[in-house]
KEMI-73346 format. One record per residue: residue in one letter; x, y, z of N, C-alpha, C, O in turn. Coordinates in pm, whole numbers, padded with zeros to 5 digits, always signed. Example, Ala and Ser with C-alpha at 12.3 -4.5 7.8 and 13.67 -1.06 7.14 Angstrom:
KEMI-73346
A+01319-00569+00780+01230-00450+00780+01320-00330+00780+01424-00332+00846;S+01285-00225+00708+01367-00106+00714+01290+00003+00787+01341+00114+00804;
This chain:
KEMI-73346
M+00083-00119+00000+00000+00000+00000+00087+00125+00000+00197+00128+00057;A+00036+00228-00065+00103+00358-00066-00007+00464-00066-00121+00436-00101;D+00028+00584-00027-00069+00693-00022-00067+00773-00151+00040+00803-00205;C-00186+00809-00200-00198+00895-00318-00151+01034-00279-00199+01089-00180;P-00058+01094-00355-00008+01227-00321-00111+01338-00349-00092+01452-00305;V-00219+01306-00420-00320+01406-00455-00431+01410-00350-00464+01517-00298;C-00490+01292-00321-00606+01291-00231-00579+01223-00097-00661+01232-00006;G-00463+01155-00083-00428+01091+00044-00485+00953+00064-00461+00891+00168;A-00561+00902-00033-00619+00769-00020-00511+00661-00030-00407+00681-00093;E-00538+00547+00034-00446+00434+00021-00465+00369-00115-00578+00343-00157;V-00355+00342-00183-00358+00280-00315-00293+00142-00302-00180+00129-00255;A-00366+00040-00344-00313-00096-00338-00214-00118-00451-00240-00082-00566;L-00100-00177-00419+00002-00207-00518+00023-00357-00523+00014-00425-00421;S+00050-00409-00642+00079-00552-00654+00215-00581-00591+00297-00491-00575;E+00237-00707-00556+00364-00744-00493+00482-00730-00588+00595-00712-00543;D+00456-00737-00719+00565-00729-00816+00572-00592-00884+00619-00580-00997;V+00525-00488-00813+00528-00352-00868+00673-00311-00894+00763-00346-00818;I+00694-00235-01003+00829-00191-01037+00834-00039-01044+00732+00026-01067;E+00952+00016-01023+00972+00160-01033+00940+00206-01175+00982+00144-01272;G+00864+00315-01186+00826+00368-01316+00690+00318-01364+00639+00367-01465;E+00631+00222-01292+00500+00169-01330+00393+00276-01308+00400+00352-01212;L+00295+00281-01398+00186+00377-01387+00061+00306-01336+00026+00198-01384;I-00006+00369-01238-00130+00316-01184-00227+00432-01167-00187+00548-01176;V-00354+00401-01144-00456+00504-01128-00514+00493-00988-00547+00384-00942;C-00528+00607-00920-00591+00611-00788-00740+00585-00806-00806+00653-00886;N-00794+00489-00733-00935+00456-00744-01024+00564-00685-01141+00574-00722;D-00972+00645-00593-01054+00749-00531-01067+00874-00616-01178+00923-00638;C-00953+00928-00665-00958+01056-00737-00933+01042-00886-00954+01138-00961;G-00889+00924-00933-00869+00902-01075-00739+00956-01131-00719+00952-01253;T-00651+01007-01046-00524+01061-01091-00430+00950-01133-00419+00847-01066;E-00360+00970-01247-00259+00874-01290-00133+00897-01208-00082+01009-01200;L-00083+00791-01148+00032+00799-01058+00146+00714-01110+00126+00614-01180;E+00269+00755-01074+00388+00680-01111+00457+00631-00984+00470+00707-00888;V+00500+00506-00984+00577+00451-00872+00719+00506-00885+00790+00472-00979;T+00759+00592-00789+00892+00652-00796+00993+00579-00708+01113+00598-00723;Q+00943+00496-00616+01029+00418-00528+00952+00293-00488+00832+00300-00463;V+01022+00179-00481+00955+00053-00452+00958+00018-00304+00859-00031-00250;S+01070+00041-00237+01082+00000-00098+01139+00112-00013+01260+00138-00019;P+01057+00180+00067+00911+00169+00077+00845+00231-00046+00904+00318-00110;P+00723+00187-00079+00657+00239-00199+00624+00387-00187+00569+00433-00087;V+00658+00462-00292+00629+00605-00298+00566+00634-00433+00614+00588-00537;L+00458+00711-00431+00388+00747-00554+00398+00897-00578+00407+00976-00484;A+00396+00936-00706+00395+01077-00745+00302+01090-00865+00275+00992-00934;E+00252+01211-00888+00168+01233-01006+00250+01201-01130+00364+01245-01143;A+00192+01125-01220+00261+01090-01344+00274+01215-01430+00182+01296-01436;P+00388+01231-01496+00404+01348-01584+00304+01341-01700+00278+01233-01754;Q+00250+01455-01737+00156+01460-01847+00232+01452-01979+00334+01519-01997;E+00182+01369-02071+00246+01359-02202+00210+01482-02283+00095+01525-02285;E+00308+01539-02349+00285+01655-02432+00262+01611-02576+00323+01515-02623;E+00174+01681-02645+00148+01651-02785+00269+01690-02868+00331+01794-02844;D+00303+01606-02965+00415+01640-03053+00365+01692-03187+00444+01737-03270;W+00234+01687-03208+00170+01739-03329+00240+01691-03455+00254+01767-03551;G+00283+01564-03455+00340+01503-03574+00482+01542-03603+00533+01515-03713;E+00548+01604-03508+00686+01646-03530+00782+01531-03507+00903+01548-03522;
């Protein structure tokens, strides 16, 4: 388990979670990134920017 940095809710993580994995908070719907595995730490996932075909 880890806490959502946006709403503070507990987020369940699988036992084989890896650093850089993206998950969604079930309470607020924010996309989160696992930034550390032991102990588990979550951060808001960076937003992808449009490249507009470049």
